[in-house]
C-alpha positions in Angstrom: -7.5 -11.3 11.2 -7.3 -10.9 7.4 -9.1 -7.9 5.9 -11.8 -8.9 3.4 -10.6 -8.0 -0.1 -10.8 -9.0 -3.7 -7.2 -9.9 -4.1 -7.1 -9.3 -7.8 -8.0 -5.6 -7.6 -5.0 -3.3 -8.1 -6.7 -0.8 -5.7 -8.1 -2.2 -2.4 -9.1 1.2 -1.0 -12.9 1.5 -0.9 -15.6 4.2 -0.9 -13.7 7.1 -2.4 -10.8 6.7 -0.1 -8.2 6.6 -2.9 -9.6 9.8 -4.4 -9.4 11.5 -1.1 -5.7 10.7 -0.7 -5.0 11.5 -4.4 -6.7 14.9 -4.1 -4.5 15.9 -1.1 -1.4 14.6 -2.8 -2.2 16.5 -6.0 -2.9 19.7 -4.1 0.5 19.5 -2.4 2.2 18.7 -5.8 0.5 21.8 -7.2 1.9 23.9 -4.3 5.3 22.5 -5.0 5.2 23.0 -8.8 5.3 19.3 -9.5 3.3 18.1 -12.4 3.7 14.3 -12.0 5.4 11.8 -9.8 6.5 8.2 -10.2 6.0 6.2 -7.0 8.1 3.1 -6.2 8.5 3.0 -2.4 6.5 0.2 -0.9 5.0 2.4 1.9 3.8 5.0 -0.6 2.4 2.3 -2.9 0.5 0.9 0.1 -0.8 4.4 0.9 -2.1 5.0 -2.6 -3.6 1.6 -3.3 -4.1 -0.4 0.0 -1.7 -3.1 -1.2 2.0 -3.6 -2.0 3.3 -4.7 -5.4 6.6 -4.5 -7.2 6.5 -1.7 -9.7 5.5 1.9 -10.1 2.5 4.3 -9.9 2.3 7.4 -12.0 0.3 10.2 -10.4 -0.2 13.2 -12.7 -2.2 16.3 -12.2 -3.2 16.0 -15.9 -4.8 12.6 -15.4 -8.1 11.7 -13.7 -6.6 8.5 -12.2 -3.1 6.9 -11.8 -1.3 4.6 -14.1 0.0 1.4 -12.5 3.1 -0.3 -13.9 3.4 -3.8 -12.3 6.2 -6.4 -12.3 4.8 -8.7 -9.6 2.4 -10.2 -8.8 0.9 -11.1 -12.2 -2.7 -11.7 -11.2 -3.9 -8.1 -10.6 -6.6 -6.4 -12.6 -8.1 -2.9 -12.9 -8.2 0.4 -14.9 -4.8 1.9 -15.7 -2.9 -1.3 -15.1 0.1 -2.1 -17.3 2.4 -5.1 -16.8 6.1 -4.4 -17.4 9.3 -6.4 -17.2 11.6 -3.3 -16.9 11.3 0.5 -16.3 12.3 1.3 -19.8 8.8 0.2 -20.9 7.1 3.1 -18.9 7.9 6.3 -20.8 5.8 5.5 -23.9 2.7 4.8 -21.9 3.1 8.0 -19.9 3.5 10.1 -23.0 0.5 8.4 -24.7 -1.6 9.3 -21.7 -0.7 13.0 -22.1 2.1 13.5 -19.5 5.6 14.5 -20.5 7.9 11.8 -19.1 10.8 14.3 -18.6 8.8 16.3 -15.9 8.1 13.3 -13.7 9.5 13.7 -10.2 11.1 10.7 -8.4 11.3 9.6 -4.8 14.8 10.8 -4.3 14.8 10.1 -0.5 14.3 6.3 -1.0 15.6 5.4 -4.4 19.1 4.3 -4.8 21.4 6.4 -7.0 21.6 3.7 -9.6 17.8 3.2 -9.6 17.2 7.0 -10.0 19.7 7.2 -12.8 18.2 4.3 -14.6 14.7 5.8 -14.3 16.0 9.2 -15.6 17.4 7.4 -18.6 14.1 5.5 -19.1 12.2 8.8 -18.9 14.4 10.4 -21.5 16.5 12.8 -19.4 20.0 13.0 -18.0 19.1 13.9 -14.4 16.1 14.2 -12.0 15.3 17.9 -12.5 11.6 17.7 -11.8 11.8 17.8 -8.0 11.7 15.3 -5.2 8.5 13.4 -5.0 9.4 12.1 -1.5 8.7 15.4 0.1 5.2 15.7 -1.3 4.3 12.1 -0.3 5.6 12.6 3.2 3.4 15.7 3.5 0.4 14.0 2.1 0.7 11.0 4.4 1.2 13.2 7.5 -2.6 14.0 7.6 -4.5 10.8 8.2 -8.0 10.2 6.7 -10.9 8.9 8.8 -10.1 5.4 7.4 -6.5 5.6 8.4 -7.4 6.9 11.9 -9.7 3.9 12.3 -6.8 1.6 11.5 -4.6 3.4 14.0 -7.2 3.1 16.7 -7.5 -0.6 16.1 -3.7 -1.0 16.3 -3.7 1.0 19.5 -6.4 -1.2 21.1 -4.5 -4.4 20.3 -1.2 -2.9 21.3 -2.6 -2.1 24.7 -4.0 -5.6 25.1 -0.6 -7.0 24.6 0.9 -4.7 27.2 -1.7 -5.7 29.7 -0.3 -9.3 29.4 3.4 -8.4 29.9 3.4 -8.7 33.8 2.2 -12.3 33.4 4.8 -13.2 30.8 7.7 -12.6 33.3 9.4 -15.4 35.1 12.0 -14.9 37.9 15.5 -15.0 36.5 14.5 -14.0 33.0 16.8 -11.8 30.9 15.6 -8.8 28.9 15.7 -10.8 25.6 13.8 -13.7 27.1 11.1 -11.3 28.2 11.1 -9.6 24.8 10.7 -13.0 23.0 7.6 -13.7 25.1 6.2 -10.2 24.3 6.9 -10.8 20.6 5.0 -14.1 20.8 2.0 -12.5 22.5 2.1 -9.7 19.9 2.0 -12.1 17.0 -0.8 -14.1 18.5 -2.8 -10.8 18.9 -2.3 -10.2 15.2 0.8 -8.1 15.0 2.2 -8.2 11.4 5.8 -8.2 12.7 7.0 -5.8 10.1 8.5 -2.6 11.6 8.5 -0.1 8.8 10.7 3.0 9.4 11.2 6.1 7.3 14.8 7.1 6.7 18.1 5.2 6.4 19.2 5.7 10.0 16.7 3.3 11.6 16.4 -0.5 11.7 15.0 -2.7 14.5 13.5 -6.1 15.0 10.0 -6.0 16.5 10.9 -3.6 19.3 13.2 -2.5 22.1 13.3 -3.9 25.7 15.9 -2.3 28.0 16.9 -2.8 31.6 19.8 -1.6 33.8 22.9 0.0 32.4 22.3 -1.3 28.9 19.8 1.6 28.5 22.8 4.0 28.7 24.6 2.4 25.8 24.5 4.7 22.8 23.2 3.3 19.5 24.0 4.4 15.9 20.3 4.6 15.1 17.9 7.6 15.3 15.8 6.2 18.1 15.1 7.8 21.5 16.7 4.8 23.2 19.7 2.7 22.4 21.1 -0.5 23.9 23.9 -2.7 22.9 21.8 -5.4 21.3 22.8 -9.0 20.9 25.2 -8.6 18.0 27.3 -5.8 16.4 25.3 -6.3 13.2 22.2 -4.9 15.0 23.5 -2.8 17.8 20.3 -1.7 19.6 18.1 -3.0 22.3 18.2 -6.0 24.6 21.6 -7.5 25.3 20.8 -10.4 27.5 20.9 -8.5 30.8 19.2 -10.4 33.6 16.2 -8.5 35.0 16.9 -7.6 38.6 14.4 -6.6 41.3 13.9 -2.9 41.6 15.4 -2.1 38.2 12.9 -0.8 35.7 12.3 -2.6 32.4 11.4 -0.3 29.5 9.2 -1.9 26.8 8.8 -0.3 23.4 7.5 -3.0 21.0 5.9 -3.2 17.6 2.4 -1.9 17.2 1.7 -2.8 13.6 -1.6 -4.7 13.6 -3.3 -3.1 10.6 -0.5 -1.8 8.3 -0.6 1.3 10.4 1.6 1.4 13.5 1.0 2.9 17.0 4.1 3.6 19.1 3.9 2.9 22.9 6.3 2.6 25.8 5.7 1.5 29.3 7.9 0.5 32.2 7.7 -2.5 34.5 9.7 -3.7 37.5 10.4 -7.1 39.1 9.1 -6.9 42.7 7.3 -4.1 44.3 10.1 -1.7 45.2 11.0 1.1 42.7 13.7 3.7 43.2 12.2 7.0 44.1 14.1 8.7 41.3 12.6 6.3 38.7 9.1 6.8 40.0 9.5 10.6 39.8 10.9 10.4 36.3 8.1 8.1 35.1 5.5 10.5 36.6 7.3 13.5 34.9 7.2 11.6 31.6 3.4 11.1 31.9 2.9 14.8 32.9 4.9 15.9 29.8 2.8 13.6 27.6 -0.4 15.2 28.9 0.9 18.7 28.5 2.2 18.1 25.0 -1.1 16.4 24.0 -3.1 19.3 25.4 -1.0 21.8 23.4 -1.0 19.6 20.2 -3.7 21.5 18.3 -3.9 22.6 14.7 -1.6 25.5 14.1 0.8 24.6 16.9 4.5 24.6 16.1 6.2 21.3 16.5 9.3 23.1 17.8 7.2 24.7 20.5 6.0 21.3 21.7 9.6 20.1 22.0 10.5 23.2 24.0 7.5 22.6 26.3 8.7 19.1 27.0 12.4 20.0 27.4 11.4 22.9 29.7 9.4 20.7 32.0 12.3 18.3 32.3 14.7 21.2 33.1 12.3 22.7 35.7 12.2 19.3 37.4 16.0 19.1 37.5 16.0 16.1 35.1 17.5 17.8 32.0 20.7 15.8 32.4 18.7 12.5 31.8 16.1 13.8 29.3 16.0 11.8 26.1 19.2 9.9 27.1 22.3 10.4 29.2 25.5 9.5 27.4 23.7 10.4 24.2 20.7 12.7 23.9 18.1 12.2 21.1 17.3 15.4 19.4 13.5 15.1 19.4 10.7 14.2 21.8 8.1 12.9 19.3 7.4 12.1 15.7 4.7 11.2 13.3 3.5 7.6 12.9 1.4 5.7 10.5 2.5 3.3 7.8 6.0 4.0 9.0 7.6 5.2 12.2 9.3 8.5 11.9 6.8 10.2 9.7 5.9 13.9 9.8 5.6 16.0 11.9 8.8 15.8 14.0 8.8 17.3 17.4 12.3 18.7 17.5 13.9 22.1 18.4 14.6 23.1 14.8 11.5 21.5 13.3 9.5 23.8 10.9 6.5 21.5 11.0 3.1 23.0 11.9 0.5 20.6 13.3 -2.7 19.9 11.3 -5.9 18.1 12.3 -5.4 14.5 11.4 -1.7 14.4 12.3 -0.8 11.3 14.3 2.1 11.8 16.7 4.0 9.6 19.1 5.2 11.6 22.2 8.1 9.9 24.1 9.7 11.9 26.9 12.1 9.4 28.2 14.9 9.5 30.8 18.1 7.5 31.3 19.4 7.5 34.8 22.8 6.0 35.6 22.5 3.1 38.1 18.8 2.8 37.4 18.2 2.6 33.7 15.6 3.9 31.3 12.3 5.3 32.6 9.4 7.0 30.9 6.4 6.4 28.7 5.3 6.9 25.1 1.8 7.4 23.7 0.3 7.8 20.3 -2.1 10.7 19.7 -4.4 11.9 17.0 -4.5 15.7 16.6 -8.2 16.8 16.6 -9.8 19.8 15.0 -10.2 21.4 18.4 -9.3 20.5 22.0 -6.4 18.3 23.1 -5.1 15.4 21.1 -6.8 12.0 21.4 -4.7 9.3 23.1 -5.1 6.0 21.3 -2.6 3.9 23.3 -4.8 3.4 26.4 -2.6 1.4 28.8 -1.8 2.2 32.5 1.1 4.7 32.7 2.5 3.9 36.1 5.5 1.5 36.5 3.8 -1.9 36.7 5.1 -4.8 38.8 6.0 -7.9 36.9 4.3 -10.9 38.4 
């Protein structure tokens, strides 16, 4: 379903939502000693306006509202909007508004070197000495507003509906990729946008990951919990055409982007009714870890402590060898989600992140067992002011028979 909007407005956020986000961002900029930032990354533009356009946004602590420098599309309207053909046209407008262009920080985590150098020259300096805007934006986006949480709950509800249909999509003799294609079709019909936005340059994936059998034990170059050989060396991750065999688990981790905000969810299925005892035990342990981490995920909790809690439970159960992989072990057990996958906070042993109310985290304690495959679940949670985190991916957690 399309969201109602006046498609000519540069800002689609309603009811003070943009001011709420800008206030948090400017507070973080102040803590970091950053006076102004120039936003170009599409995910950050969407966060600040509720739409995507080609161009830049200037956020300055000296200005009451942002300045928008738009290349495309050419039908937008609103206060602070300036159409440009090239970034060299920006500096004069910034200076006229009362902000020194030479102190504007750039998104150094996502800009290419050549783009950053060009912007430096356009802003009248030789190098980006004003700080990294990416860090402040990641921190701002880590705490979701009420509006963002509503979008995430909606994505979670639709995500769970698709997973409930997976058993009926299976046909005997199917391969992993054939089942994934049917899941993708069901997802798109449910309203999935298809786009899988990921933060960082070590992640790329098409729609999701479906793994069965020994393919789950194939390491991938990407920073995902699970690997897989994939169908082609150009995208070496996920389903590889393995035929789904009775008694061998099928792990499904597919796209949850239904609202521009993504939930992350994994469930396991099996052809037939017989499941290896070790797989059943690993899946139950995964669900137990999720519940324990969710209960401990309170404001003030250390992300590193949550990782240690999960890893400790795996070790106590004698499953440490298979925890978060076998031939290759992922170095985390959870991560923030929202506009992108792999947002803050990161649940990893060396993480310095401290949980805040409004964080949204995906917890994914998974196991890869040789001869059996990948087993485990993943849920998305909202960290509440008090009490355990709220699960928003409400699908059955047991290994479900494919019908």
